[in-house]
Structures are given as structure tokens and as C-alpha cells.
Steps between C-alpha positions, in 0.01 A plus 500: 500500500778744588681414177198601296468829689871570450483431125196723460658783700827468306309526173297800616800690635693426180210643300494806727872557447462474123211751507711735712783469250256595226405811699866590547566482127176656372412724797373841388683701765800469730298468824309208345827329420636558850184356651525198270861436604399533865219249452732273303751470780222434751368221277851361464532492879180298520626271223826437686318428825264257328794325337672482840192332645494258208864388536502540879806724499578774750736700280218612273335691782820690568528585131140625501575722800807641326303575184228667710751734665675588174170551320373736768817706497510518120135609482565778752810611307319510166205693645735746667682548171173568317379750759820692563732416214770384742525200729752631753453853626 
């Protein structure tokens, strides 16, 4: 039962990542693209965690935490650059 749920969730998160990639490439404005990249890294975190549950490995959760921290910092840096034109004041 858990294998079926994992396969379905892997397929759905993979589809979500591909749709986010489409929005990054075709997005009409820069804020739409930034939001798509932000959503893409959150979906990739969920994909890594689901894969870690599937293979029963602990290292995948640490990788997901690392990606979450880097993604948050990069989103803040990009938004700060768009608002002020400079990241470091």
C-alpha cells in the first residue's frame, strides 16, 4: 500500500516540477519566474524526502534540509536584488 502511494506521489511531484520548469521558461514576467523557481525547489525537496522514505535512507533528509536553506536564502537574495538593485548594502 505504501509503495503505491509513493509511486503516485513521485509521479505527481515530477509532473509539478515539469510544469514549474515550463513556467520558468515561458513565464511572462520576472516575478512569475522567481515564484516558479521557488515552487520548483520546494517540490524538489518533497521529491527528495519521498525518495528517502522509499529507499529508507537518512542522508536524503539532510540533503532536503540543505536544499531548503539554500533555496530560502537564494529567494531572499533575488527579491532583494529586484527591489533595491543591490544585494549587499
